[in-house]
TIVO-2410 file (N, C-alpha, C; in nm, 3 decimals):
# residues 96
REC num residu      c1      c2      c3 atome chaine
REC   1      X   6.574   4.302  14.408     N      A
REC   1      X   6.709   4.352  14.430    CA      A
REC   1      X   6.814   4.264  14.352     C      A
REC   2      X   6.788   4.109  14.374     N      A
REC   2      X   6.871   4.025  14.313    CA      A
REC   2      X   6.884   4.040  14.164     C      A
REC   3      X   6.769   4.073  14.106     N      A
REC   3      X   6.743   4.078  13.974    CA      A
REC   3      X   6.837   4.192  13.923     C      A
REC   4      X   6.830   4.312  13.985     N      A
REC   4      X   6.907   4.433  13.942    CA      A
REC   4      X   7.070   4.399  13.977     C      A
REC   5      X   7.109   4.317  14.057     N      A
REC   5      X   7.238   4.286  14.079    CA      A
REC   5      X   7.279   4.207  13.955     C      A
REC   6      X   7.205   4.116  13.890     N      A
REC   6      X   7.225   4.028  13.797    CA      A
REC   6      X   7.224   4.100  13.653     C      A
REC   7      X   7.131   4.195  13.645     N      A
REC   7      X   7.108   4.261  13.532    CA      A
REC   7      X   7.196   4.372  13.497     C      A
REC   8      X   7.204   4.466  13.599     N      A
REC   8      X   7.296   4.576  13.579    CA      A
REC   8      X   7.425   4.554  13.518     C      A
REC   9      X   7.515   4.470  13.572     N      A
REC   9      X   7.648   4.441  13.504    CA      A
REC   9      X   7.650   4.404  13.365     C      A
REC  10      X   7.537   4.316  13.339     N      A
REC  10      X   7.542   4.274  13.212    CA      A
REC  10      X   7.497   4.386  13.104     C      A
REC  11      X   7.414   4.500  13.153     N      A
REC  11      X   7.374   4.613  13.072    CA      A
REC  11      X   7.502   4.691  13.063     C      A
REC  12      X   7.580   4.708  13.169     N      A
REC  12      X   7.679   4.777  13.152    CA      A
REC  12      X   7.792   4.734  13.062     C      A
REC  13      X   7.814   4.595  13.080     N      A
REC  13      X   7.917   4.533  12.984    CA      A
REC  13      X   7.866   4.562  12.842     C      A
REC  14      X   7.735   4.556  12.818     N      A
REC  14      X   7.692   4.570  12.675    CA      A
REC  14      X   7.700   4.716  12.616     C      A
REC  15      X   7.668   4.809  12.722     N      A
REC  15      X   7.695   4.943  12.662    CA      A
REC  15      X   7.857   4.974  12.658     C      A
REC  16      X   7.930   4.917  12.747     N      A
REC  16      X   8.072   4.907  12.721    CA      A
REC  16      X   8.111   4.861  12.607     C      A
REC  17      X   8.071   4.773  12.565     N      A
REC  17      X   8.124   4.693  12.432    CA      A
REC  17      X   8.064   4.786  12.304     C      A
REC  18      X   7.957   4.828  12.334     N      A
REC  18      X   7.895   4.917  12.196    CA      A
REC  18      X   7.995   5.032  12.189     C      A
REC  19      X   8.003   5.108  12.328     N      A
REC  19      X   8.101   5.237  12.313    CA      A
REC  19      X   8.232   5.188  12.263     C      A
REC  20      X   8.295   5.107  12.303     N      A
REC  20      X   8.419   5.052  12.259    CA      A
REC  20      X   8.412   5.029  12.091     C      A
REC  21      X   8.322   4.984  12.039     N      A
REC  21      X   8.317   4.958  11.912    CA      A
REC  21      X   8.267   5.088  11.823     C      A
REC  22      X   8.211   5.178  11.884     N      A
REC  22      X   8.179   5.319  11.821    CA      A
REC  22      X   8.311   5.381  11.821     C      A
REC  23      X   8.403   5.371  11.927     N      A
REC  23      X   8.511   5.452  11.954    CA      A
REC  23      X   8.618   5.391  11.834     C      A
REC  24      X   8.601   5.274  11.823     N      A
REC  24      X   8.709   5.214  11.711    CA      A
REC  24      X   8.684   5.258  11.583     C      A
REC  25      X   8.542   5.255  11.558     N      A
REC  25      X   8.506   5.292  11.414    CA      A
REC  25      X   8.543   5.436  11.386     C      A
REC  26      X   8.503   5.527  11.499     N      A
REC  26      X   8.537   5.665  11.461    CA      A
REC  26      X   8.702   5.692  11.470     C      A
REC  27      X   8.785   5.601  11.544     N      A
REC  27      X   8.914   5.609  11.527    CA      A
REC  27      X   8.962   5.571  11.387     C      A
REC  28      X   8.916   5.474  11.330     N      A
REC  28      X   8.953   5.418  11.174    CA      A
REC  28      X   8.898   5.538  11.090     C      A
REC  29      X   8.778   5.617  11.122     N      A
REC  29      X   8.763   5.715  11.021    CA      A
REC  29      X   8.846   5.840  11.044     C      A
REC  30      X   8.888   5.871  11.153     N      A
REC  30      X   8.979   5.984  11.162    CA      A
REC  30      X   9.126   5.944  11.103     C      A
REC  31      X   9.166   5.828  11.101     N      A
REC  31      X   9.284   5.803  11.048    CA      A
REC  31      X   9.260   5.821  10.896     C      A
REC  32      X   9.144   5.785  10.835     N      A
REC  32      X   9.117   5.796  10.703    CA      A
REC  32      X   9.120   5.937  10.646     C      A
REC  33      X   9.040   6.019  10.738     N      A
REC  33      X   9.043   6.163  10.719    CA      A
REC  33      X   9.199   6.228  10.728     C      A
REC  34      X   9.274   6.191  10.823     N      A
REC  34      X   9.395   6.236  10.831    CA      A
REC  34      X   9.503   6.204  10.718     C      A
REC  35      X   9.468   6.085  10.657     N      A
REC  35      X   9.536   6.042  10.537    CA      A
REC  35      X   9.511   6.141  10.418     C      A
REC  36      X   9.390   6.174  10.398     N      A
REC  36      X   9.325   6.251  10.308    CA      A
REC  36      X   9.385   6.403  10.317     C      A
REC  37      X   9.376   6.444  10.440     N      A
REC  37      X   9.445   6.586  10.479    CA      A
REC  37      X   9.571   6.576  10.443     C      A
REC  38      X   9.659   6.469  10.463     N      A
REC  38      X   9.805   6.481  10.456    CA      A
REC  38      X   9.833   6.469  10.289     C      A
REC  39      X   9.759   6.406  10.231     N      A
REC  39      X   9.773   6.415  10.073    CA      A
REC  39      X   9.734   6.544  10.020     C      A
REC  40      X   9.642   6.621  10.075     N      A
REC  40      X   9.622   6.748  10.021    CA      A
REC  40      X   9.712   6.835  10.066     C      A
REC  41      X   9.755   6.838  10.170     N      A
REC  41      X   9.886   6.927  10.233    CA      A
REC  41      X  10.012   6.921  10.137     C      A
REC  42      X  10.048   6.779  10.112     N      A
REC  42      X  10.163   6.751  10.033    CA      A
REC  42      X  10.125   6.815   9.878     C      A
REC  43      X  10.018   6.810   9.840     N      A
REC  43      X   9.971   6.871   9.703    CA      A
REC  43      X   9.997   7.012   9.701     C      A
REC  44      X   9.951   7.059   9.807     N      A
REC  44      X   9.953   7.217   9.820    CA      A
REC  44      X  10.107   7.255   9.820     C      A
REC  45      X  10.178   7.190   9.917     N      A
REC  45      X  10.321   7.218   9.912    CA      A
REC  45      X  10.398   7.206   9.790     C      A
REC  46      X  10.379   7.114   9.713     N      A
REC  46      X  10.432   7.092   9.587    CA      A
REC  46      X  10.401   7.205   9.485     C      A
REC  47      X  10.250   7.252   9.501     N      A
REC  47      X  10.231   7.365   9.399    CA      A
REC  47      X  10.285   7.498   9.474     C      A
REC  48      X  10.317   7.521   9.587     N      A
REC  48      X  10.369   7.627   9.633    CA      A
REC  48      X  10.521   7.622   9.606     C      A
REC  49      X  10.580   7.523   9.616     N      A
REC  49      X  10.732   7.512   9.587    CA      A
REC  49      X  10.756   7.533   9.428     C      A
REC  50      X  10.655   7.528   9.355     N      A
REC  50      X  10.669   7.551   9.204    CA      A
REC  50      X  10.689   7.708   9.183     C      A
REC  51      X  10.632   7.780   9.275     N      A
REC  51      X  10.657   7.913   9.266    CA      A
REC  51      X  10.777   7.979   9.324     C      A
REC  52      X  10.854   7.898   9.378     N      A
REC  52      X  10.988   7.942   9.439    CA      A
REC  52      X  11.078   8.013   9.347     C      A
REC  53      X  11.113   7.992   9.218     N      A
REC  53      X  11.174   8.052   9.126    CA      A
REC  53      X  11.129   8.178   9.094     C      A
REC  54      X  11.001   8.192   9.082     N      A
REC  54      X  10.936   8.297   9.047    CA      A
REC  54      X  10.956   8.416   9.169     C      A
REC  55      X  10.944   8.362   9.280     N      A
REC  55      X  10.959   8.444   9.391    CA      A
REC  55      X  11.125   8.495   9.399     C      A
REC  56      X  11.200   8.397   9.382     N      A
REC  56      X  11.337   8.438   9.374    CA      A
REC  56      X  11.376   8.539   9.281     C      A
REC  57      X  11.317   8.521   9.158     N      A
REC  57      X  11.335   8.642   9.038    CA      A
REC  57      X  11.284   8.776   9.101     C      A
REC  58      X  11.167   8.761   9.158     N      A
REC  58      X  11.125   8.910   9.208    CA      A
REC  58      X  11.206   8.949   9.324     C      A
REC  59      X  11.254   8.881   9.407     N      A
REC  59      X  11.343   8.922   9.534    CA      A
REC  59      X  11.467   8.974   9.471     C      A
REC  60      X  11.522   8.915   9.369     N      A
REC  60      X  11.646   8.971   9.290    CA      A
REC  60      X  11.624   9.087   9.223     C      A
REC  61      X  11.515   9.103   9.165     N      A
REC  61      X  11.490   9.245   9.084    CA      A
REC  61      X  11.459   9.330   9.179     C      A
REC  62      X  11.383   9.321   9.291     N      A
REC  62      X  11.364   9.416   9.382    CA      A
REC  62      X  11.482   9.469   9.457     C      A
REC  63      X  11.589   9.372   9.504     N      A
REC  63      X  11.716   9.402   9.537    CA      A
REC  63      X  11.797   9.485   9.417     C      A
REC  64      X  11.800   9.473   9.313     N      A
REC  64      X  11.872   9.537   9.209    CA      A
REC  64      X  11.804   9.676   9.212     C      A
REC  65      X  11.650   9.709   9.196     N      A
REC  65      X  11.609   9.817   9.198    CA      A
REC  65      X  11.639   9.923   9.335     C      A
REC  66      X  11.671   9.844   9.458     N      A
REC  66      X  11.699   9.903   9.571    CA      A
REC  66      X  11.830   9.963   9.562     C      A
REC  67      X  11.906   9.874   9.507     N      A
REC  67      X  12.067   9.913   9.502    CA      A
REC  67      X  12.073  10.056   9.395     C      A
REC  68      X  11.977  10.041   9.294     N      A
REC  68      X  11.998  10.144   9.192    CA      A
REC  68      X  11.950  10.280   9.241     C      A
REC  69      X  11.844  10.274   9.335     N      A
REC  69      X  11.774  10.394   9.407    CA      A
REC  69      X  11.886  10.442   9.494     C      A
REC  70      X  11.928  10.351   9.582     N      A
REC  70      X  12.052  10.401   9.672    CA      A
REC  70      X  12.167  10.461   9.612     C      A
REC  71      X  12.198  10.415   9.497     N      A
REC  71      X  12.321  10.492   9.428    CA      A
REC  71      X  12.282  10.618   9.384     C      A
REC  72      X  12.139  10.648   9.329     N      A
REC  72      X  12.109  10.772   9.276    CA      A
REC  72      X  12.087  10.859   9.374     C      A
REC  73      X  12.036  10.829   9.504     N      A
REC  73      X  12.006  10.901   9.596    CA      A
REC  73      X  12.154  10.953   9.663     C      A
REC  74      X  12.240  10.856   9.687     N      A
REC  74      X  12.364  10.873   9.716    CA      A
REC  74      X  12.460  10.998   9.635     C      A
REC  75      X  12.439  10.976   9.517     N      A
REC  75      X  12.489  11.072   9.416    CA      A
REC  75      X  12.446  11.212   9.422     C      A
REC  76      X  12.307  11.226   9.420     N      A
REC  76      X  12.242  11.345   9.449    CA      A
REC  76      X  12.269  11.397   9.586     C      A
REC  77      X  12.276  11.325   9.701     N      A
REC  77      X  12.308  11.392   9.823    CA      A
REC  77      X  12.437  11.435   9.823     C      A
REC  78      X  12.544  11.377   9.759     N      A
REC  78      X  12.680  11.428   9.754    CA      A
REC  78      X  12.673  11.549   9.667     C      A
REC  79      X  12.598  11.574   9.586     N      A
REC  79      X  12.614  11.692   9.512    CA      A
REC  79      X  12.560  11.796   9.591     C      A
REC  80      X  12.442  11.772   9.631     N      A
REC  80      X  12.403  11.882   9.730    CA      A
REC  80      X  12.463  11.916   9.859     C      A
REC  81      X  12.545  11.821   9.912     N      A
REC  81      X  12.638  11.842  10.027    CA      A
REC  81      X  12.734  11.933   9.967     C      A
REC  82      X  12.785  11.898   9.846     N      A
REC  82      X  12.915  11.990   9.787    CA      A
REC  82      X  12.860  12.120   9.770     C      A
REC  83      X  12.744  12.128   9.741     N      A
REC  83      X  12.705  12.273   9.703    CA      A
REC  83      X  12.701  12.373   9.840     C      A
REC  84      X  12.625  12.310   9.937     N      A
REC  84      X  12.629  12.365  10.062    CA      A
REC  84      X  12.738  12.377  10.133     C      A
REC  85      X  12.839  12.295  10.128     N      A
REC  85      X  12.970  12.300  10.176    CA      A
REC  85      X  13.046  12.416  10.128     C      A
REC  86      X  13.024  12.436   9.989     N      A
REC  86      X  13.093  12.513   9.884    CA      A
REC  86      X  13.056  12.660   9.958     C      A
REC  87      X  12.908  12.686   9.974     N      A
REC  87      X  12.885  12.817  10.024    CA      A
REC  87      X  12.933  12.838  10.149     C      A
REC  88      X  12.948  12.766  10.255     N      A
REC  88      X  13.003  12.767  10.364    CA      A
REC  88      X  13.159  12.809  10.356     C      A
REC  89      X  13.217  12.732  10.268     N      A
REC  89      X  13.373  12.788  10.246    CA      A
REC  89      X  13.382  12.928  10.218     C      A
REC  90      X  13.305  12.963  10.114     N      A
REC  90      X  13.311  13.102  10.079    CA      A
REC  90      X  13.289  13.193  10.201     C      A
REC  91      X  13.183  13.152  10.270     N      A
REC  91      X  13.156  13.250  10.375    CA      A
REC  91      X  13.265  13.268  10.475     C      A
REC  92      X  13.318  13.135  10.497     N      A
REC  92      X  13.459  13.162  10.591    CA      A
REC  92      X  13.585  13.200  10.514     C      A
REC  93      X  13.577  13.220  10.412     N      A
REC  93      X  13.679  13.316  10.348    CA      A
REC  93      X  13.676  13.450  10.354     C      A
REC  94      X  13.532  13.507  10.338     N      A
REC  94      X  13.503  13.625  10.347    CA      A
REC  94      X  13.548  13.689  10.488     C      A
REC  95      X  13.509  13.621  10.602     N      A
REC  95      X  13.549  13.634  10.743    CA      A
REC  95      X  13.687  13.655  10.766     C      A
REC  96      X  13.785  13.584  10.703     N      A
REC  96      X  13.931  13.599  10.732    CA      A
REC  96      X  13.986  13.698  10.652     C      A
***
């Protein structure tokens, strides 16, 4: 029993030291991996930002086409409403 009381704490200290060393090594590896990921994310961000002008041109073009379409539809709807209102006015004149 006395042997266990002397050997067990020594074994626990040894395993604790080994665990601490392994965790330190894993921490260093994780820091290196995060640095690599950070560089990759920065690279991807730079590449995506290079397309900003292209997307801005597409956005302006789409907005212009939408405005032209709205004006054309507004013009035709005005013509159609004038035609139908003209028919109603003619009918009102007939009843008076």
